[in-house]
C-alpha positions as CSV (number, residue, x, y, z in Angstrom):
1,I,122.6,129.7,70.5
2,Q,125.1,127.8,72.1
3,Q,124.5,128.4,75.5
4,I,120.4,128.0,75.1
5,D,120.7,125.0,73.8
6,S,123.0,123.4,76.4
7,D,120.9,124.9,79.1
8,R,117.9,123.4,76.9
9,N,120.1,119.4,77.3
10,A,120.3,120.5,80.3
11,I,116.9,120.4,81.7
12,A,115.8,118.2,79.5
13,Q,118.4,115.4,81.1
14,A,117.1,116.5,84.6
15,L,113.6,116.0,83.7
16,R,114.4,112.5,82.5
17,A,116.0,112.1,85.8
18,S,113.8,113.1,87.5
19,Q,110.9,111.2,85.4
20,Q,112.7,107.7,85.9
21,R,113.2,108.0,89.8
22,F,109.5,109.6,89.9
23,Q,109.0,105.9,87.2
24,A,111.6,103.6,90.1
25,T,109.8,105.1,93.4
26,F,106.3,103.7,91.6
27,E,107.1,100.5,90.4
28,Q,109.2,99.5,93.5
29,A,107.2,100.6,96.2
30,A,106.5,97.7,98.6
31,V,102.6,98.6,98.9
32,G,100.0,99.0,95.9
33,I,100.1,102.8,94.5
34,A,97.7,103.5,91.9
35,H,96.3,107.1,90.3
36,V,92.0,107.1,89.9
37,S,90.2,109.2,88.5
38,R,86.9,111.4,90.1
39,E,85.0,108.9,88.7
40,G,87.1,105.7,90.0
41,H,88.5,104.3,86.9
42,W,92.2,103.1,87.5
43,L,94.2,105.8,84.8
44,E,97.7,104.4,86.5
45,V,99.0,100.8,88.7
46,N,101.9,99.9,89.7
47,Q,102.6,95.6,89.4
48,K,102.0,95.2,93.0
49,L,98.6,96.3,92.9
50,C,98.4,94.1,90.8
51,D,99.6,91.1,92.9
52,I,97.6,92.3,95.5
53,V,94.1,92.0,93.3
54,G,95.4,88.7,90.5
55,Y,94.7,91.3,87.4
56,S,97.3,92.3,85.2
57,R,97.5,96.1,84.5
58,A,95.4,95.7,81.4
59,E,92.9,94.1,83.1
60,L,92.5,97.1,85.8
61,L,92.3,100.3,84.0
62,G,89.6,98.2,82.4
63,L,87.9,98.9,86.0
64,T,86.6,100.8,88.2
65,F,87.5,100.5,91.9
66,Q,84.1,100.1,92.7
67,D,84.1,96.9,90.9
68,I,86.3,94.9,93.0
69,T,85.5,96.8,96.4
70,H,83.0,94.6,98.5
71,P,79.4,95.0,98.1
72,D,79.7,96.3,101.9
73,D,82.5,98.7,102.1
74,L,81.7,100.3,98.9
75,S,79.5,103.1,100.3
76,T,81.9,104.6,103.4
77,D,84.1,104.8,101.1
78,L,82.3,106.9,98.3
79,A,81.2,109.2,101.0
80,L,84.5,109.7,102.0
81,V,85.6,110.1,98.3
82,E,82.9,112.8,98.1
83,R,83.9,114.7,101.2
84,V,87.5,114.4,100.2
85,L,86.6,116.1,96.7
86,A,83.9,118.4,99.0
87,G,87.2,119.8,100.2
88,E,86.1,118.6,103.7
89,L,88.6,116.6,103.9
90,G,92.5,116.6,102.4
91,W,92.9,112.7,102.1
92,Y,91.3,109.6,104.2
93,S,92.4,106.6,105.4
94,L,90.3,102.9,105.3
95,E,90.1,99.1,106.5
96,K,87.8,97.6,103.1
97,R,87.8,94.6,101.9
98,Y,89.1,94.1,97.6
99,I,87.0,91.0,95.7
100,H,90.5,89.2,94.5
101,K,90.5,88.2,91.0
102,A,90.4,84.1,91.6
103,G,86.8,85.2,93.7
104,H,88.2,85.4,97.9
105,L,87.9,88.4,99.6
106,L,90.9,90.5,100.6
107,W,91.7,93.1,103.5
108,I,92.8,96.0,102.7
109,N,93.8,99.4,103.9
110,L,94.0,102.4,101.3
111,T,95.1,105.4,101.9
112,V,93.9,108.6,99.5
113,S,94.5,111.6,98.9
114,L,93.9,114.5,95.7
115,V,96.0,116.3,93.3
116,R,94.7,119.5,93.0
117,G,95.2,120.9,90.0
118,P,96.3,124.8,89.9
119,G,92.9,126.2,89.5
120,G,92.3,124.6,93.1
121,E,90.6,121.6,90.9
122,P,90.8,117.8,90.9
123,R,92.7,116.5,88.8
124,Y,93.0,112.5,90.2
125,F,93.1,110.4,93.7
126,V,96.5,108.7,94.3
127,S,95.5,106.1,96.3
128,V,98.1,103.7,98.5
129,V,97.6,99.8,99.1
130,E,98.4,97.9,101.6
131,D,96.7,93.7,101.9
132,I,96.1,93.2,105.2
133,T,94.4,90.2,105.0
134,E,96.9,88.7,107.6
135,R,97.0,90.5,110.1
136,K,92.8,90.5,110.0
137,R,93.1,87.2,109.8
138,G,94.5,86.8,113.3
139,E,93.1,88.8,114.5
140,A,90.1,87.2,114.0
141,A,91.4,84.5,115.5
142,L,92.9,85.4,119.0
143,L,88.8,87.9,118.9
144,E,87.9,83.6,118.4
145,T,90.6,82.4,121.3
146,E,89.4,85.0,123.7
147,E,85.4,84.3,123.3
148,R,85.9,80.7,124.3
149,F,88.3,81.4,126.8
150,A,85.7,84.0,128.1
151,K,83.0,81.5,127.9
152,A,85.1,79.4,129.9
153,F,85.7,81.2,132.6
154,H,82.3,82.6,132.8
155,A,81.3,78.4,132.8
156,N,83.1,77.2,135.3
157,S,81.6,76.1,138.5
158,A,85.2,77.1,140.0
159,A,85.4,80.4,141.8
160,L,87.9,82.2,139.5
161,A,89.4,86.0,139.2
162,I,91.7,88.2,137.4
163,T,93.5,90.4,138.3
164,R,95.3,93.1,137.2
165,R,99.4,91.4,138.2
166,R,101.5,95.4,138.3
167,D,98.4,96.4,141.5
168,G,96.0,93.5,142.1
169,V,93.1,95.7,140.7
170,F,89.8,93.1,139.7
171,L,89.4,92.5,136.2
172,D,86.3,89.9,136.4
173,A,85.4,87.5,138.6
174,N,82.7,84.3,137.4
175,A,79.7,83.5,138.7
176,S,81.6,80.7,141.2
177,Y,83.6,83.7,142.9
178,L,80.8,86.6,143.1
179,Q,78.4,83.4,145.2
180,L,81.2,82.4,146.9
181,F,82.3,85.8,148.1
182,G,78.9,87.4,147.9
183,F,79.8,90.0,145.9
184,E,78.2,91.6,143.1
185,R,80.3,91.7,140.0
186,D,80.0,96.1,140.1
187,E,80.8,95.8,143.7
188,V,84.3,93.3,142.5
189,I,85.1,95.0,139.0
């Protein structure tokens, strides 16, 4: 009997240590992590996710992911959820927008997988949320700069061409260049 009690204590201690490791990983992760029901209700969320979306844990647990997803992104997300539930996908990753509690939009990279029970029945989703708002702002600024450059390049009255440095292959030429040298665009590029 003493050996059985000792074994039970060792098992209970190992279980507590495992639960503590899981909880520490969940809470200390540098990304938002959540368990989400099949219907979209937040079941468990870490503090990082709360920080990203601006809601307290209690507030977020009273919402669904649909409540904070930008309406233009919701149908794509829901379609992917259905494909995972149907077994067509094992997981998915998606860049989408959330609506922060303060009302502004933020971009996130969402990765979702489904936890199934022993019989294969869907239990809950594990969602990992990374805030990519700054990256998206940088991409938008770069695109705007490229568009301004392209307009200035093509509108310039000087004959201009862009070539690849390593082999001199033409990448682009403006109308003045094409006219000056008598080429069509597809002959140069």
